[in-house]
C-alpha positions as CSV (number, residue, x, y, z in Angstrom):
1,X,0.0,0.0,0.0
2,X,1.2,3.5,-0.8
3,X,2.5,5.4,2.2
4,X,0.3,8.3,3.4
5,X,2.1,11.5,3.9
6,X,0.5,14.5,5.7
7,X,2.1,17.9,5.8
8,X,1.2,19.9,8.9
9,X,1.9,23.6,8.5
10,X,1.4,26.1,11.3
11,X,2.5,29.6,12.4
12,X,2.6,28.2,15.9
13,X,3.8,24.8,17.0
14,X,1.4,22.8,14.9
15,X,0.2,20.6,17.8
16,X,-3.5,21.1,17.1
17,X,-3.3,20.1,13.4
18,X,-1.1,17.1,14.2
19,X,-3.6,15.8,16.8
20,X,-6.5,16.3,14.3
21,X,-4.5,14.3,11.7
22,X,-3.7,11.5,14.1
23,X,-7.4,11.3,15.3
24,X,-8.6,11.0,11.8
25,X,-6.0,8.5,10.7
26,X,-7.0,6.3,13.7
27,X,-10.4,5.8,11.9
28,X,-8.6,3.9,9.1
29,X,-6.6,0.7,9.1
30,X,-3.4,2.5,8.1
31,X,-0.1,1.4,9.3
32,X,2.2,3.2,6.9
33,X,1.9,6.9,7.3
34,X,4.1,9.9,8.0
35,X,3.2,13.3,9.4
36,X,5.7,16.0,8.6
37,X,5.2,19.0,10.8
38,X,6.4,22.5,9.9
39,X,5.9,24.9,12.8
40,X,6.5,28.7,13.0
41,X,5.9,29.3,9.3
42,X,5.6,33.0,8.9
43,X,7.1,33.8,5.4
44,X,5.8,33.2,1.9
45,X,9.1,31.9,0.5
46,X,9.5,29.3,3.3
47,X,5.8,28.3,2.8
48,X,6.2,27.9,-0.9
49,X,9.2,25.6,-0.4
50,X,7.2,23.4,2.0
51,X,4.3,23.2,-0.4
52,X,6.5,22.2,-3.3
53,X,7.9,19.4,-1.2
54,X,4.3,18.4,-0.4
55,X,3.5,18.3,-4.1
56,X,6.4,16.1,-4.9
57,X,5.3,13.5,-2.3
58,X,1.6,13.7,-3.4
59,X,0.6,14.4,0.2
60,X,-2.3,15.9,2.1
61,X,-1.8,19.4,3.6
62,X,-3.3,20.4,6.9
63,X,-2.7,23.9,8.0
64,X,-3.4,26.4,10.8
65,X,-2.3,29.8,9.6
66,X,-4.0,32.8,11.0
67,X,-2.5,35.4,8.7
68,X,-4.9,35.7,5.8
69,X,-2.3,36.1,3.0
70,X,-0.5,32.9,4.0
71,X,-3.7,31.0,4.3
72,X,-4.9,32.2,0.9
73,X,-1.5,31.3,-0.6
74,X,-1.9,27.7,0.6
75,X,-5.4,27.5,-0.8
76,X,-4.4,28.8,-4.3
77,X,-1.3,26.7,-4.5
78,X,-3.1,23.5,-3.6
79,X,-6.0,24.2,-6.0
80,X,-3.6,24.9,-8.9
81,X,-1.6,21.6,-8.4
82,X,-4.5,19.4,-7.3
83,X,-3.2,18.9,-3.8
84,X,-5.8,18.1,-1.1
85,X,-5.6,20.7,1.7
86,X,-7.6,21.4,4.9
87,X,-7.8,24.8,6.6
88,X,-8.6,24.1,10.2
89,X,-8.9,27.7,11.3
90,X,-10.7,29.8,8.7
91,X,-14.2,28.1,8.8
92,X,-14.3,28.5,12.6
93,X,-13.0,32.1,12.5
94,X,-15.6,33.0,10.0
95,X,-18.4,31.3,12.0
96,X,-17.4,33.2,15.2
97,X,-17.1,36.4,13.3
98,X,-20.6,35.9,11.9
99,X,-22.1,35.2,15.3
100,X,-20.3,37.9,17.2
101,X,-20.1,40.5,14.5
102,X,-16.4,40.9,15.5
103,X,-13.4,40.8,13.3
104,X,-10.7,38.2,14.1
105,X,-7.3,39.6,15.0
106,X,-5.4,37.3,12.6
107,X,-2.3,37.7,14.7
108,X,0.2,34.7,14.6
109,X,1.7,33.6,17.8
110,X,-1.2,34.6,20.2
111,X,-1.3,31.0,21.4
112,X,2.4,31.0,22.1
113,X,1.9,34.1,24.3
114,X,-0.7,32.2,26.3
115,X,1.7,29.3,26.5
116,X,4.4,31.6,27.8
117,X,2.0,32.9,30.5
118,X,1.3,29.3,31.5
119,X,5.0,28.4,31.8
120,X,5.7,31.6,33.7
121,X,3.0,30.6,36.2
122,X,4.5,27.2,36.6
123,X,7.9,28.8,37.1
124,X,6.5,31.1,39.8
125,X,4.8,28.2,41.6
126,X,8.1,26.2,41.6
127,X,9.9,29.3,42.9
128,X,7.4,29.7,45.7
129,X,7.9,26.0,46.7
130,X,11.7,26.2,46.5
131,X,12.0,29.4,48.6
132,X,9.2,28.7,51.0
133,X,9.7,29.2,54.8
134,X,13.2,30.5,54.4
135,X,14.6,27.3,52.9
136,X,17.2,29.2,50.9
137,X,17.7,32.9,51.6
138,X,19.3,33.4,48.2
139,X,15.8,33.4,46.8
140,X,15.2,36.8,48.5
141,X,17.5,38.5,45.9
142,X,15.7,36.8,43.0
143,X,12.1,37.4,44.2
144,X,9.6,39.9,43.0
145,X,8.3,40.0,46.5
146,X,9.3,38.7,49.9
147,X,6.8,37.9,52.6
148,X,8.0,38.0,56.2
149,X,6.2,37.2,59.5
150,X,5.9,34.9,62.4
151,X,4.6,31.3,62.0
152,X,1.0,31.0,61.0
153,X,0.5,34.4,59.3
154,X,-0.5,32.8,56.0
155,X,2.9,33.3,54.3
156,X,2.9,30.0,52.4
157,X,-0.7,30.2,51.1
158,X,-0.2,33.8,50.1
159,X,3.0,32.9,48.3
160,X,1.2,30.2,46.3
161,X,-1.8,32.5,45.5
162,X,0.5,35.3,44.3
163,X,2.6,32.7,42.3
164,X,-0.6,32.1,40.3
165,X,-0.5,35.7,39.4
166,X,3.0,35.1,37.9
167,X,4.9,36.7,40.8
168,X,8.1,35.2,42.1
169,X,7.5,35.1,45.9
170,X,9.8,34.0,48.7
171,X,8.8,33.9,52.3
172,X,10.8,34.2,55.5
173,X,9.7,33.2,59.0
174,X,10.7,35.7,61.7
175,X,11.9,33.8,64.8
176,X,13.8,35.7,67.6
177,X,16.4,32.9,67.9
178,X,17.1,32.9,64.2
179,X,19.4,35.6,62.7
180,X,17.7,37.7,60.0
181,X,19.0,36.8,56.5
182,X,21.4,39.4,55.4
183,X,19.7,39.4,51.9
184,X,16.6,41.1,53.4
185,X,18.8,44.2,54.0
186,X,19.9,44.2,50.4
187,X,16.6,44.6,48.7
188,X,14.2,47.7,48.6
189,X,11.6,47.9,51.3
190,X,8.9,48.1,48.6
191,X,9.6,44.4,47.7
192,X,9.0,43.3,51.3
193,X,5.6,42.7,52.9
194,X,5.3,42.2,56.6
195,X,2.4,40.0,57.8
196,X,1.1,40.0,61.3
197,X,-1.8,38.5,63.2
198,X,-3.6,39.0,66.5
199,X,-2.2,37.1,69.5
200,X,-5.6,35.5,70.1
201,X,-5.8,34.2,66.5
202,X,-2.3,32.9,66.6
203,X,-3.0,31.1,69.9
204,X,-6.0,29.3,68.4
205,X,-4.3,28.5,65.1
206,X,-1.1,27.2,66.7
207,X,-3.0,25.0,69.2
208,X,-4.9,23.5,66.3
209,X,-1.6,23.0,64.4
210,X,-0.1,21.2,67.4
211,X,-3.1,18.9,67.6
212,X,-2.8,17.9,64.0
213,X,0.8,17.0,64.7
214,X,-0.2,15.0,67.7
215,X,1.6,17.3,70.1
216,X,0.4,19.0,73.3
217,X,-1.5,22.2,72.9
218,X,0.4,23.6,75.8
219,X,3.8,23.6,74.1
220,X,5.6,27.0,74.2
221,X,5.0,27.4,70.5
222,X,1.3,28.1,71.2
223,X,1.7,29.9,74.5
224,X,0.5,33.5,74.7
225,X,3.8,34.6,76.2
226,X,5.8,33.1,73.3
227,X,3.4,34.6,70.8
228,X,3.6,38.1,72.2
229,X,7.4,37.8,72.2
230,X,7.4,36.8,68.5
231,X,5.0,39.5,67.5
232,X,7.0,42.2,69.3
233,X,10.2,40.9,67.6
234,X,8.7,40.7,64.1
235,X,7.1,44.1,64.3
236,X,10.5,45.6,65.3
237,X,12.1,44.0,62.3
238,X,9.4,45.2,59.9
239,X,9.7,48.8,61.2
240,X,13.5,48.5,60.8
241,X,13.1,47.4,57.2
242,X,10.4,50.1,56.5
243,X,8.1,47.7,54.7
244,X,4.3,47.6,54.5
245,X,2.7,45.7,57.4
246,X,-0.6,43.9,56.8
247,X,-2.7,42.5,59.7
248,X,-4.2,39.2,58.3
249,X,-6.2,38.4,61.4
250,X,-9.6,39.3,59.8
251,X,-8.7,38.9,56.1
252,X,-9.1,36.1,53.6
253,X,-6.1,35.1,51.5
254,X,-7.7,36.8,48.5
255,X,-8.2,40.1,50.4
256,X,-4.6,40.2,51.6
257,X,-3.3,39.4,48.2
258,X,-5.4,42.2,46.8
259,X,-3.8,44.7,49.1
260,X,-0.4,43.4,48.2
261,X,-1.1,43.7,44.4
262,X,-2.4,47.2,44.9
263,X,0.8,48.1,46.8
264,X,2.9,46.7,44.0
265,X,1.1,48.8,41.4
266,X,2.2,51.9,43.4
267,X,5.8,50.9,43.3
């Protein structure tokens, strides 16, 4: 049986057209086939070379080209030489334009921009995990934002929430017995957010935390004396750094994050 050759041509990565081709081929008992993918096709000369190769191999052409001139070029070429071709985008673009009365942008690479945003978000989440809870103070210098505060002031969930906004966030616990990372003194105060909580809230939250760990609720970690000592220490550090201080005691994560994002806009 003659080998089936499908040319996939795209101004992006060509994944959509390739998957469509594979899905359709699976409906036939075809073992000998080849898909030749040509991504990032943005020039007429390059497109012509690809189509000439497709003609030589008597192939089928599937394309996703949003630029009108390139799309029309493929249609004309294939009609002239009798090459089967399928335009996966134009019919749907036309249908949406008809229903919405809007004109499509016809801008190549928009999908790639969305992909870039996705990968940046993944990078930000990985950053938040890597530099969570002061694991590596070197992250302070790389971060867009550094959250500081005593234990149980929502530093980690806030870091993850802000990471989903594509921000590189590190967080540092403030403990009286632990020296302050020198890196905190090397970045502008506008990149630091101090988080605090009421002693009563911290007392309840820490007792619950100890219970989940199977420890006594009367440990010094949850004692009011210890909590007051930590709050006093943390607030003295925050004032020394000159950073914004947010009391999270009556705020949801989203509300605190909103205040932080507003602060960043002012910077």
